[in-house]
N, C-alpha and C positions, 0 to 999 in steps of 0.2 A: 503495498499500501503508499502512496507514491508520500504519501499527507504523511501519514506515521516514519515513514521513513527519514524524510528532509524533520520532520521535528525535532526528532532523537540528533542526529547532526547538530542541530542546531544547541541542545546541552548541551551537550559531551563538545562543540568547539567554546563552548564560553562558560566554561571551568570556576572563572571564581564569578561569574554571574548568578549562575544555577546557586551554590557552594554559599550565597547570602540567600539566596531566594529561598533551596531547602531551608535552612538554617536557620530563617525568618519562621517557618510555618511547622521547623519541630521544634521549635521554642515555646510557641506559640501551644503546641499540643500537649507539650509537654506539662510545663504550665499549668493546664488544664486538666490532665491525667492528675496530678499528682492536686489539685483541688480537688479536682473533685475526688480523690481516693478522702482527704482528710474530709471534707463534709461528709464521704460516707460514716468514717470512721465517727463524724460527734454527734450522729445520730445514736448509732448502733449505743455508743456510751448514753448517751441521753435515755436512750429507751430503758436499756439497763442501769442505769442509777433510778429512773421513774420509775421501774417491776420491780427492785429493788425492797420499794415499801408499799406499790401499789400490787390488785392484785388482778392480772386480764378482766376475773369475772367474780365481779358483788353475789351473791343471793342474797337476799331478806326473808324473814317470812314472807304467811298466804294475805293479802287482802284484809284486814280489822281484825290481825291477833301482833298480837307484840311480842310472839316469839314464835321458832320454831320447835315441835315441840316431838318428830320423830324427823331427829334429826339424822340419824346413825342411817335408819331405810335412805334418808334421799345419800346420803356420801355413798350408800355402793351404789344407787341407782348412776352418780357421776363418773365411780372412776368407769365404769361402760359405756362411757362415751372417749371415741380413740379420740385421742392427743391428750387428757388427761394428763399434763404432770406433778401436779399436788394439790393438795384439798388441804385445808384447815378450819374448821368447827375453831368458831372463837363466843363469846358471851361479852358485853358490855354495858356497863354500867355507870354512872356517876357514882363518885365516892368520893366523902372531906377526911380526906390526911390530916395528924396532925403530929405533932413533934415537940415538947413543951411549951414555947405557948403560941407556934407559929400553924396556921391550919388551912389549908387550899381544899379548892375543890378542881378533882384531877376525877378524865375517863379511862378511867380502870376497868381491863379487858380481862379476860382468863380464857389460854389458848392452852395448847398442847406447844408448847416448845418445839419440839423437834417439827411439827410438824407444819407451824410459824412460822422456820425460821427456812421450811423448804421454799416457802411462795415468798418470802421478805431479805432473808438471807441476814437477819438481825441481830441474833448471835454468834455471827461470824464475822462479820463486817462492822458492826455500829458499835458495840461494846467497847465502852474504856478502863472498866473499874469488874471485878468480880467473873460471874458463870453467870447466864442468862438461862439453861438447866435447870439450876440452883431451885429455881420455880416448881420444880419438878414434884420433889416433897415438899413435904412440912407449909406455915403457914407464912411463907416469905414474900417480896416484890422486887421485879425488875424497875427504879424509874428511869423518868427522861431525865438529861443536867437540869432543864430550866427548872423541875421542879424541885429536883436535889437542890439548887439554887435556892430557889423559895423559901424552904423548910428546913434549910441550912442544917441539913441529915447529914448522914456518914454510912459509908456500909458498916455492917455488924449491930447497927443500932435497928429500935423500934421505934413502928411508928403503927399511930392508933385508928383502923378505915371506919367510918360509920357514916352510914345516912338514914335519913328515915325508912321506918320502917324493912330496913336491912340491919344486918347482927352483927356487929360491934367486933373487928376482931382483933388483938395485934400483928402486923406483920412485921421482922423483919428483912431488913435491907438487905438484898445478893445481892444487885448489881447495880449499874450505873450506863446508860447509852445517849450517844450524841449523831444523829440523825442530818442532823443544821435543818430541818423541819419543822418551826414552829411548835404544830399541834403534834407533832409526834415526842418530841421534848420535849411539853410540858405532862406528857400521859405513866399511864400506868400500867402495868402486868403482872398477873398472878397467875398461876396450874386454874384450869379448866374448872376442877373440883372447888379449891377456893373460894372462886368467881359464882358459882352454884352456890355454897354456902352461903353467902355473905348474902346472897339473894332469896334465898332461900326458896324457891318458884323450882324446884326438882331438876330434870332433867335435859336441861332443855340451855337453846346456844341466842343468838343476834340475829347472829350471820356468817356465812360460809366463805372464808377464801380460796378462790380457783384461778391456778397460773396451767400454762398449757404450752406444749413446746411450740405450735403456729400463733403468734400474739394475734393475728390476722385470721384466725377464728373463730373468739371470742362471741361475734357472731347470731357465728351458728351456735354455739354450747349453748348459752344464753337463752337461747330460741329453743332447746330442746326441751333443759331445763323449767324455762316459763310455760312451757306446755301441759305441767304435773300442777299448777296454778302458783307455782310461786316466783314471790319477785326476783327475776334477775336479770342484772345488766353491767355490759361488755364495759374495755376500759374506752368501747370511743364513744358512750355515754355519760359515763362519768367522767369524761375528760376529754372533750369534744376538741377541749382550744387547743389541745396535742397536736393531731394532726391540721387542722388548718394556719397554725405559726409553724408548721413543717412545711409542709404546701405552700404558704406566702416564699418561703426561705428559699426555697430548690427552685420557685421561679424564678426568684428575683438572680440565683447567684448563677442560676446558666443564663439567664440572659447577659449577665454581664461575663459570665464564658464563652458564651457564643460572640458579641463582639470585639471580645480579643482578638479570636480566631477571624472573624474577617475583616479585623483591620489589618494583620498579618499579611491575609489570604489576600488586597489589596497592594499589600506591596509587591506582589508580582505584578498585578495591572503594571507599579509601574516600572519594574521589568520589561515587560510583556513592549511596553510604550516603547522604550530602551530602544528594542532589541529593532521594531518594525523602522527608526530611524537607521539601525545601521544595515538592517538588512536589505533595505529602499530598490539597490542596484540587485541584488541575488532574488526580489521579488519583480521585480523590471524581466527580469532573463526567466522567472517561472512565469509567468505572463506573456512571454513571448511564443513560450511554445505548447502554449495553448491550454496552460492549466487557470483552470475560473476560477471564479470569485470564491466563487462554495467553496473550496476546494485548497486555500487564502486562508480563510477564516479555516478551517479545520485543522491547517497545521499548528497556529499557532493558539486556540482553543485545545487544541490533542497535546497542545509542550506548557503550557497552564496549567492542565489535566496532571501532569507526569510532577509537573514539578511543587505541587498543592501534594500528590500522594505520594513523593516520595519523602516530603517533610513529611505530613501526615503520621506515615509508618515511622519514621523512625525517631518523631514526636513522643508514640505512643509506645516505643521501647525505651525514653530515653524516662519518661515519666513511670512507666511500669518500674521501673529499675530503681527509681530514684524515691519513689513512694516504697519498694517493699527495705531499703535501707532505714529511711526515715521512720518506718514503721517499728526494727530493730532496734534502733535506739532507745525506743522504751522514755520517748519523753513524760515529763507529771507536769501537768499542774496541781500546784496544793492552794485550797481554798478552806478558808479557815474556817469556816464553820461543816467541814467534813471531815469524817475523822481518818478517811486515807486520801491518800493523791490520787487526783486522775490523772489517766495514760492516757495518752492522744495518740491516736491509734490511725493511723492510714492503709483503707481497705479498697484496694482499685477492683471494681465493678466488671469481670471480664467483656461486657456487651459496651465500656464505654474502650475499652481497648482494639473496638471494629468503626465503632459510631463515628467514632471522631477522628480518626483517616481520611472514612469516604463522607466526612460534613466538608473537612478541608480538605476531599478533592473536588467537592461539587463547588463550592465559594471560590475557588479556584479557577473551576474552568468561567464561573460567571465574572469573576472577577479579569479577565482575560476574552472577552467574550469583544468588549470596548474595542481594543486594540486591534483583535482580529478584523475586526469590524472598516478599519478604518486601513491596517492593509490591507482587503480586497477592496478597495474605493480608489485606491494608487491607479494613477496615468498612465500605462508599460510605459510609454515614450517620457514621459518624465521623470519616470523609477529610474531606468535605465542610464539616463543621462547625472542622474547619484543627486 
């Protein structure tokens, strides 16, 4: 094919300009790949942090009821739903905790420690003192850091839990946790049995936390449970602002990245314009030999496309290698409210490695249309004169 042969010849003979054009597009694509990897990693970290404390599905009592009474049967059913990874029953109530002269109202939640930890990771990642699992035996409580500061209590000391119509009891402080979330850090956890004894309502719970292997199936799981008469809401219903915020950020970031690629691609347009000026005599010779305007246009569009594709592929490889390297360094950010440093992840989506080189190809060909059209409209006689 004549057009392709001439385009390849131009690229080979103009090595410096070719290197600059390919380098510009390649650098742009590499930046895009790395930036996208940071975005992917940030979103995963964001979801990980959210779902270390929040369930994928929350089940509450049937309409008109205060408690879930046959919760063990319900839990057995939940485990039969494909994809369910963890289930944690809880009995939550308001309690008044007092220590010496300090008195505070708190949301006191009775849980099975091992099961709650599978849903929230609170026992593994958020304890700053003591042992979360200690509440499994005896009348023990773990408190959020904010509640500890208000009560001015220490591990090993007793607090008194009381509330109207509830049983007053002494609880030994067995641990302190900090999540960075004000609502959680002002709360308290006891064993499920202790909470049931405190309320005196029998073997009941107020809600069930459910974790799913694939969070995006939460709506399906919630629908299956709702069909049995219980109130079940997925995280999408509980926290609709999460996806809305991510969608807006994704759109704005992708728009910026597309503009970066567009700017780099139009650098190729500048190279092609220069080439039309340099190759005027050659274009005239081709036209004199019978090459029509359509073929002249194809030559320069092909050349733009090859430069863009070469830059896209090289940038994709460079971006992947850079992302893999940065990911291996395990950069961390220390957050004052977080119990542990947050690791910055660089996660490359394989789709990006294919999509962005193809996008660079398309944008480069579009950028080469005007120079190609300009070349096809040259007067052969004038072009031969140079």
